[in-house]
C-alpha atoms as one frame of an Amber mdcrd trajectory, in Angstrom:
protein
  95.093 133.697  62.642  92.672 131.030  63.783  93.274 129.733  67.287  93.462
 126.106  68.358  90.639 125.132  70.724  91.646 121.608  71.764  93.968 121.215
  74.747  94.987 117.587  74.180  96.530 117.931  70.740 100.070 117.443  69.614
 102.130 120.564  70.375 103.321 122.969  69.178 100.615 123.265  66.555  99.302
 126.231  64.650  96.174 126.530  62.548  96.031 129.518  60.246  94.814 130.726
  56.882  96.530 129.450  53.742  99.183 131.785  52.370 100.826 131.605  48.960
 104.067 130.262  50.466 102.182 127.187  51.706 101.384 125.960  48.194 104.763
 124.312  47.432 104.952 122.892  50.975 101.551 121.262  50.602 102.173 119.848
  47.142 105.600 118.548  48.174 104.088 116.851  51.239 101.444 115.095  49.144
 104.005 114.140  46.491 106.096 112.527  49.229 103.231 110.143  50.056 102.422
 109.397  46.413  99.403 111.682  46.021 100.958 114.184  43.598  98.527 113.232
  40.829  95.558 113.830  43.125  96.790 117.043  44.748  98.301 119.277  42.036
  99.778 122.694  42.692  97.035 124.253  40.533  94.395 123.069  43.029  96.023
 124.975  45.891  96.627 128.029  43.732  92.886 127.990  42.918  92.067 127.596
  46.623  94.330 130.544  47.451  92.751 132.686  44.707  89.239 131.767  45.915
  90.271 132.607  49.475  91.501 136.022  48.316  88.135 136.546  46.587  86.215
 135.551  49.739  84.598 132.451  48.205  86.612 129.912  50.197  88.540 129.825
  53.458  91.477 127.424  53.764  92.729 126.423  57.204  96.225 124.923  57.349
  97.601 122.941  60.297 101.314 123.096  61.039 103.129 121.034  63.665 106.530
 122.435  64.603 106.249 124.495  61.408 105.759 121.344  59.291 102.628 121.028
  57.144 100.278 118.476  58.740  96.878 118.983  57.094  94.189 121.363  55.936
  90.529 121.786  55.181  88.545 124.285  53.198  85.261 126.054  53.821  83.187
 126.954  50.780  80.755 129.722  51.622  78.423 129.046  48.667  78.784 125.348
  47.812  77.823 123.709  44.531  75.570 121.211  46.346  72.224 122.936  45.772
  70.477 121.984  49.036  73.324 123.636  50.951  73.566 126.615  48.607  69.818
 127.235  48.702  69.782 127.093  52.520  72.932 129.269  52.905  74.827 126.397
  54.543  78.617 126.671  54.178  80.356 123.389  53.411  83.594 121.940  54.742
  85.397 120.402  51.773  88.672 118.659  51.001  89.655 117.796  54.567  93.065
 116.084  54.694  95.533 115.219  57.435  98.805 113.602  56.372  99.122 109.966
  57.527 102.010 110.674  59.931  99.863 113.242  61.747  96.631 111.260  62.065
  95.224 110.238  65.460  96.933 113.235  67.068  93.825 115.478  67.288  94.927
 117.629  64.347  91.768 116.848  62.381  89.693 117.580  65.460  91.417 120.940
  65.909  90.879 121.804  62.238  87.188 120.930  62.512  86.830 122.865  65.784
  88.260 125.985  64.189  86.249 125.536  60.986  83.004 125.197  62.929  83.871
 128.245  65.039  84.549 130.287  61.903  81.388 129.067  60.162  79.304 129.896
  63.252  80.144 133.577  62.701  78.155 133.421  59.437  75.733 130.488  59.717
  73.969 128.376  62.318  74.528 125.203  60.301  77.530 123.575  58.642  77.472
 120.960  55.899  79.953 118.324  54.842  80.036 115.520  52.284  81.848 112.228
  52.735  82.836 109.514  50.285  81.465 106.002  50.582  84.433 103.702  50.084
  86.650 102.395  52.917  89.287 105.136  52.594  86.649 107.501  54.018  85.819
 105.296  57.016  87.715 107.405  59.547  86.071 110.574  58.252  82.618 108.960
  58.387  83.139 108.056  62.044  84.625 111.455  62.923  81.649 113.366  61.516
  79.104 111.207  63.350  81.049 111.571  66.621  81.026 115.342  66.117  77.226
 115.396  65.807  76.791 115.503  62.038  73.671 113.776  60.727  72.738 112.830
  57.146  70.847 115.596  55.397  68.095 113.100  54.509  68.476 113.240  50.734
  70.381 109.956  50.381  73.441 109.317  48.281  74.567 111.754  45.622  76.790
 111.341  42.609  78.633 114.386  41.282  76.425 116.569  43.484  73.104 115.195
  42.249  70.776 113.099  44.403  70.585 109.532  43.094  67.261 108.110  42.034
  66.236 104.727  43.469  67.931 101.786  41.698  70.543 104.049  40.047  73.849
 102.399  39.217  77.027 104.409  39.804  80.728 103.871  40.376  81.924 104.012
  43.967  84.515 106.736  43.488  85.132 110.176  44.986  81.944 111.485  43.360
  79.700 109.158  45.398  78.920 111.182  48.515  76.566 111.280  51.467  75.997
 114.807  52.785  75.683 115.650  56.469  74.761 118.751  58.435  75.357 119.918
  61.979  73.553 122.672  63.831  76.161 124.880  65.485  75.565 126.157  69.009
C-alpha cells in the first residue's frame, strides 16, 4: 500500500493500488456525475490488466472507504520524448468534484512522485488546454513542473507552426519535473 505524505488532508484517507473490486465503484462514481460515457468500465479493466503486467500503476484515493479519485503512472509512455528518455508519465488524473480542494489530488501526486522516484529522476505529465484543465495546469506549475520545451502536441505529436487543430482532449502541453 502507498502511504499518504500530506498531513493537512481530509481524513481518514487511504491511497493504494487499484484492485479489481474498485472497477465497479469507480465507474459507478463517474456515472453518478454524468461521466459514464467518458469513463467506461473497460478503461479501468484495461488499467487493472496493465497494472498486473507491470506497464501501469494505478493509485486510488479513498475517503472513509468511498472512492474519491485516482491517477495512473505509465512506465513507458506513448509520448516519444518521454519514452526515449525513460521518463514515466502521470496520466488520467481525476478527483471527483465533491472531493476537490481537500488535498486529495496533492496526496495522489505526492505518492505518485515518490513511487516514480524509485525508478526515475524525472516525471512527466501532459495537460489539456481548455478551461476544464485550468486547475490541473495551476497545480502542476505550483508543484514545480515546467514545459518540456517542445510546444503543444496533438494526439502525441508535436504541432508544426501555424497548424490548425481542435481544442479537445488530444491538445496537450507536456511538462516535466526533476525529482529530488
